[in-house]
C-alpha positions as CSV (number, residue, x, y, z in Angstrom):
1,M,0.0,-0.3,-0.4
2,S,1.0,3.9,-0.8
3,R,1.5,6.2,1.8
4,F,-0.1,8.4,-0.2
5,V,-3.8,8.8,-2.3
6,N,-4.5,8.2,-5.7
7,P,-5.4,11.7,-7.4
8,F,-7.0,9.8,-9.9
9,T,-9.4,8.4,-7.9
10,D,-12.5,9.7,-6.9
11,L,-11.8,10.3,-2.9
12,G,-8.3,11.0,-3.1
13,F,-8.7,14.0,-5.5
14,K,-11.3,15.1,-3.7
15,V,-8.7,15.0,-0.7
16,I,-5.9,16.9,-2.4
17,F,-8.4,19.9,-4.1
18,G,-11.8,19.0,-3.2
19,Q,-12.2,20.7,0.7
20,P,-11.4,23.2,2.7
21,A,-7.7,22.1,4.0
22,S,-7.0,22.1,0.3
23,K,-7.8,25.1,-0.9
24,G,-4.5,26.5,-1.4
25,L,-2.7,23.4,-2.7
26,L,-5.6,24.0,-5.0
27,I,-4.7,27.6,-6.1
28,T,-1.3,26.7,-6.3
29,L,-1.7,24.1,-8.9
30,L,-4.0,26.1,-10.7
31,N,-1.8,29.4,-11.0
32,E,0.8,26.6,-12.6
33,L,-1.6,26.3,-15.0
34,L,-2.4,29.6,-15.6
35,A,1.4,31.5,-14.8
36,G,1.6,34.2,-17.7
37,E,-2.3,34.3,-18.0
38,H,-4.2,34.4,-15.1
39,H,-2.9,34.7,-10.8
40,I,-5.5,34.1,-8.5
41,E,-5.1,35.0,-5.3
42,D,-7.7,33.5,-3.2
43,L,-11.2,30.8,-4.2
44,C,-14.0,29.8,-2.7
45,F,-16.0,26.2,-3.6
46,L,-19.3,26.2,-5.2
47,D,-22.0,23.2,-5.3
48,K,-20.3,21.1,-7.2
49,E,-23.8,19.8,-8.7
50,D,-25.6,22.0,-11.3
51,H,-29.4,21.0,-10.8
52,A,-30.8,20.5,-14.5
53,D,-34.1,23.2,-14.9
54,N,-36.6,20.9,-16.3
55,V,-37.3,17.0,-16.4
56,H,-35.8,16.7,-19.8
57,D,-32.6,18.4,-18.9
58,K,-29.5,17.1,-18.2
59,G,-27.9,18.0,-14.8
60,I,-24.3,18.1,-14.1
61,I,-22.6,16.6,-10.7
62,Y,-18.8,18.4,-11.2
63,D,-15.8,17.1,-9.6
64,L,-15.1,20.4,-9.0
65,Y,-16.7,23.4,-9.1
66,C,-15.3,27.0,-7.7
67,R,-14.7,31.2,-8.5
68,T,-11.8,33.0,-8.0
69,D,-11.6,36.1,-5.8
70,S,-11.5,38.2,-9.3
71,G,-14.8,36.3,-10.4
72,E,-13.8,33.6,-12.5
73,Y,-15.0,29.8,-12.4
74,I,-13.3,27.5,-12.5
75,I,-14.1,23.0,-13.4
76,V,-11.8,20.7,-12.4
77,E,-12.6,17.6,-13.5
78,M,-10.9,14.0,-13.1
79,Q,-11.4,11.5,-15.6
80,N,-9.6,7.8,-14.8
81,R,-10.5,6.0,-17.8
82,W,-11.2,6.9,-21.8
83,H,-15.2,6.7,-22.3
84,S,-16.6,7.8,-25.7
85,H,-17.8,11.4,-25.9
86,F,-15.3,12.7,-24.1
87,L,-14.2,15.7,-25.3
88,D,-18.6,16.4,-25.7
89,R,-18.7,16.3,-22.4
90,T,-16.2,18.5,-21.3
91,L,-17.2,21.1,-24.4
92,Y,-20.9,20.7,-23.0
93,Y,-19.9,21.0,-19.2
94,V,-18.1,24.6,-20.2
95,C,-20.8,25.8,-22.0
96,R,-23.1,25.0,-19.6
97,A,-21.2,27.5,-16.6
98,V,-20.8,30.4,-19.4
99,G,-25.4,29.9,-20.0
100,R,-25.3,29.3,-16.5
101,L,-23.2,32.9,-15.1
102,T,-25.1,34.6,-12.3
103,E,-22.7,37.8,-12.5
104,L,-24.8,39.9,-13.2
105,P,-27.5,41.2,-10.7
106,P,-31.4,39.8,-11.5
107,P,-33.6,42.3,-13.3
108,D,-35.9,43.3,-11.0
109,T,-32.3,45.2,-9.8
110,I,-31.2,47.1,-12.5
111,K,-32.8,51.0,-11.2
112,I,-34.7,52.3,-15.2
113,P,-34.8,56.3,-14.6
114,V,-37.8,57.6,-16.1
115,E,-38.6,60.2,-18.9
116,K,-40.9,61.9,-20.8
117,D,-41.2,61.6,-24.3
118,T,-42.1,64.7,-27.0
119,D,-46.0,64.3,-26.0
120,G,-45.4,65.0,-22.2
121,M,-46.3,60.5,-22.1
122,V,-43.8,59.3,-19.4
123,C,-41.1,56.1,-20.4
124,E,-38.4,54.2,-19.0
125,S,-35.0,55.1,-20.6
126,S,-33.6,51.5,-22.2
127,V,-30.9,49.6,-19.9
128,P,-27.8,49.0,-23.2
129,Y,-28.8,45.4,-24.5
130,G,-24.9,44.2,-24.9
131,S,-24.6,44.5,-21.2
132,R,-26.8,41.6,-19.8
133,Y,-24.4,39.4,-21.7
134,R,-20.9,40.3,-20.2
135,L,-19.3,37.4,-18.7
136,S,-16.9,35.6,-16.5
137,T,-14.4,33.6,-17.8
138,V,-14.9,29.8,-17.2
139,Y,-12.3,28.0,-17.1
140,G,-12.4,23.9,-17.8
141,I,-9.6,22.1,-16.3
142,F,-10.1,18.5,-17.1
143,L,-6.8,15.7,-15.6
144,M,-6.9,12.1,-17.8
145,N,-5.1,8.8,-17.0
146,F,-5.9,8.3,-20.2
147,K,-5.0,9.1,-24.0
148,E,-7.8,10.3,-25.6
149,D,-7.6,10.3,-29.8
150,G,-9.6,13.3,-30.8
151,L,-6.7,15.4,-29.0
152,D,-2.6,15.6,-30.3
153,K,-0.6,12.9,-28.8
154,K,1.0,15.4,-26.1
155,F,0.6,16.1,-22.9
156,R,-1.1,19.4,-22.7
157,T,-3.7,20.9,-25.3
158,D,-5.0,24.4,-24.3
159,I,-8.4,25.3,-26.5
160,V,-9.4,29.5,-27.1
161,L,-12.2,30.7,-29.7
162,A,-9.5,32.4,-32.1
163,D,-9.9,33.3,-35.9
164,R,-8.6,30.3,-37.8
165,D,-6.0,32.4,-40.1
166,T,-4.6,34.3,-37.1
167,G,-4.3,32.2,-34.3
168,R,-6.0,35.2,-32.6
169,V,-7.9,34.8,-29.2
170,V,-10.8,36.0,-30.5
171,N,-13.8,35.4,-27.0
172,P,-11.2,34.9,-23.9
173,H,-14.2,34.1,-21.6
174,L,-14.1,29.4,-22.9
175,R,-11.3,28.7,-21.6
176,Q,-10.1,24.5,-21.8
177,I,-7.3,22.5,-20.7
178,Y,-6.0,19.0,-21.4
179,L,-3.7,17.4,-19.2
180,Q,-3.0,13.7,-20.8
181,F,-0.9,12.1,-18.1
182,P,0.1,8.3,-19.9
183,Y,2.3,11.9,-22.0
184,F,4.3,12.9,-19.2
185,N,7.6,11.3,-19.1
186,K,9.7,13.6,-17.2
187,E,11.9,11.9,-14.7
188,L,11.9,13.9,-11.7
189,A,15.3,15.8,-12.9
190,E,14.0,16.8,-15.7
191,C,11.3,19.0,-14.0
192,E,13.1,22.3,-13.9
193,T,9.4,24.1,-12.7
194,L,7.4,23.5,-10.3
195,Y,4.5,23.1,-13.0
196,E,6.5,20.7,-13.7
197,K,7.3,18.7,-10.5
198,L,3.2,18.9,-9.5
199,M,2.1,17.6,-12.6
200,Y,5.3,14.3,-12.0
201,A,3.5,13.8,-8.5
202,L,0.6,13.8,-9.5
203,K,1.8,10.7,-12.6
204,N,3.9,9.1,-9.6
205,M,2.8,9.5,-5.3
206,N,0.7,6.3,-5.7
207,D,4.1,4.7,-6.2
208,W,5.8,6.5,-2.9
209,N,6.9,5.3,0.3
210,R,7.7,8.5,1.1
211,M,8.1,12.0,-0.7
212,P,10.8,12.7,-2.2
213,D,14.1,14.4,-1.4
214,A,14.0,16.4,-4.4
215,L,10.7,17.8,-4.1
216,K,11.7,20.8,-1.5
217,E,8.7,23.4,-2.3
218,Q,6.8,24.2,1.1
219,V,3.8,22.7,-1.3
220,F,4.9,19.5,-1.2
221,K,5.9,19.9,2.9
222,Y,1.9,19.9,2.4
223,L,0.9,17.7,0.2
224,D,2.8,15.0,1.8
225,Q,0.5,16.1,4.4
226,L,-2.9,16.5,2.8
227,A,-2.5,13.1,0.3
228,A,-1.3,10.5,3.3
229,V,-3.2,8.4,3.4
230,A,-2.6,7.5,7.2
231,N,-4.1,10.8,8.0
232,L,-7.4,10.3,6.6
233,S,-10.3,9.5,8.8
234,E,-11.9,6.2,9.4
235,E,-14.7,6.9,7.3
236,N,-12.8,8.8,4.4
237,R,-10.3,5.3,4.8
238,I,-13.5,2.9,4.2
239,A,-14.2,5.0,1.6
240,Y,-11.1,5.6,-0.4
241,D,-10.6,1.8,0.4
242,K,-13.4,0.9,-2.2
243,A,-12.2,3.7,-4.8
244,V,-8.8,1.5,-4.9
245,D,-10.5,-1.6,-5.4
246,R,-12.7,0.0,-8.0
247,Y,-10.1,2.1,-9.8
248,R,-7.6,-1.3,-9.9
249,V,-11.0,-3.0,-11.5
250,S,-11.0,-0.6,-14.1
251,R,-7.8,-0.7,-15.2
252,I,-7.9,-4.6,-15.3
253,V,-10.7,-4.3,-17.2
254,E,-9.3,-1.6,-19.2
255,E,-6.5,-3.7,-20.2
256,D,-8.1,-6.7,-20.9
257,I,-9.8,-4.6,-23.6
258,R,-7.2,-3.1,-24.6
259,R,-5.5,-6.2,-25.1
260,E,-9.0,-8.9,-26.4
261,A,-9.0,-5.6,-28.9
262,T,-4.8,-5.9,-30.2
263,E,-5.5,-10.1,-30.8
264,E,-8.6,-9.1,-32.9
265,G,-6.9,-6.9,-34.7
266,L,-3.6,-9.5,-35.1
267,K,-6.2,-11.9,-36.3
268,E,-8.0,-9.5,-38.8
269,G,-4.6,-8.6,-39.7
270,R,-3.5,-12.2,-40.3
271,E,-7.5,-13.4,-42.1
272,K,-6.8,-9.8,-44.1
273,G,-3.2,-11.3,-45.1
274,L,-4.7,-14.6,-46.6
275,K,-7.3,-13.5,-48.2
276,E,-5.9,-10.3,-50.0
277,G,-3.0,-13.5,-51.2
278,R,-5.3,-16.1,-52.5
279,E,-6.8,-13.0,-54.5
280,K,-3.8,-11.8,-56.3
281,G,-2.8,-16.1,-56.9
282,R,-6.5,-16.1,-58.7
283,E,-5.7,-12.7,-60.2
284,E,-2.1,-14.1,-61.3
285,G,-3.9,-17.6,-62.3
286,R,-6.3,-15.5,-64.4
287,E,-3.5,-13.3,-66.0
288,E,-1.6,-16.0,-67.3
289,E,-4.1,-18.0,-68.3
290,R,-5.4,-14.5,-70.6
291,L,-2.2,-14.9,-72.0
292,S,-2.5,-18.4,-72.8
293,N,-5.2,-18.2,-74.7
294,A,-4.4,-14.8,-76.2
295,L,-0.7,-16.8,-77.4
296,K,-2.8,-19.6,-79.0
297,M,-5.3,-17.4,-81.3
298,K,-2.8,-15.6,-82.2
299,A,-0.9,-18.2,-83.3
300,K,-3.9,-19.8,-85.5
301,G,-4.3,-16.3,-87.3
302,L,-7.1,-14.2,-85.7
303,D,-6.8,-10.6,-85.4
304,Y,-6.2,-8.5,-83.2
305,E,-8.9,-6.6,-81.8
306,T,-11.0,-10.1,-81.8
307,I,-8.1,-11.6,-79.6
308,S,-8.6,-8.6,-77.8
309,D,-12.1,-8.0,-77.2
310,I,-11.8,-12.2,-76.2
311,T,-9.7,-11.7,-73.3
312,G,-9.8,-7.7,-72.8
313,L,-6.2,-7.3,-73.8
314,S,-4.3,-4.5,-75.4
315,I,-3.5,-4.2,-79.2
316,Q,-0.2,-3.9,-77.4
317,E,0.3,-6.3,-74.9
318,I,-0.8,-9.0,-78.0
319,E,1.8,-8.1,-80.6
320,K,4.3,-7.9,-77.4
321,L,3.2,-11.5,-76.4
322,G,5.1,-14.1,-79.3
323,I,8.8,-11.3,-78.8
324,D,8.4,-12.3,-75.7
325,D,8.3,-16.0,-75.7
326,R,11.3,-15.8,-78.3
327,R,13.3,-13.5,-76.4
328,D,12.7,-16.0,-73.5
329,E,13.7,-19.3,-76.0
330,G,16.9,-17.8,-77.2
331,K,15.1,-17.5,-80.5
332,L,15.7,-13.5,-80.8
């Protein structure tokens, strides 16, 4: 048993990032991910469940949903296993959060000044229409313990709304960051920044019995205490053990599926090769038969056009038949 919780289990992720005591660690992670783009001083956790408006709508339960001190919204999702339409789901999650922003005050709190028109009638001054659609930025950050075919074969993919030709960001308020951990292959000695060290720790900490000496930053001392299995409450320890069992079973199932797919692919490849080989052999046999028949017709004096109609050979191929045969026999 590892000393530390597995961050790719539901409860392990919650322990490391999803409780009030882990807020500082989460802020550090987010600031490293958004370095040069945004800096978070503080954040608050929001209700992770986004209830549907009606019975026909889909409700959402985010792994982590929070708002920064400057008004940005951040969704953090941990996905252990591949599933179909994963990119569609993550886009839906972010768009759902964008569509349900509550930054603007309710309409009844907007003071509308009263004026009089030229006829002395009382009328309401208009509120700028565009101000109703002022948005906060929504970040969707997705930690993935698998490779997604819809993304490039690299660790980090950043999605922005940009012009296709120039690459200029048109609207900064919808952002997605995908982290495919199977592509993070750096060793600890190669990790130069705090960002790289954090990614290394998240990927490998479940195999550690102690925190590596090279991780000297204060954040890793905090992670050491926060993520230690021994520090879990009895309730969380029972839940974590069950989560680990589910995690291991899911990995076994995934490996079985991958192995079966590989074996099936090899089988299909062998069958395809045999089929193509048989077809090629039959085609070569038919070609030899056509040439032989054409040569016999030519020897009997049939004109080339008739031979071509019967065998499907071109006039040039028929003309060449006798020459090649005599050359092979040493007659030319």
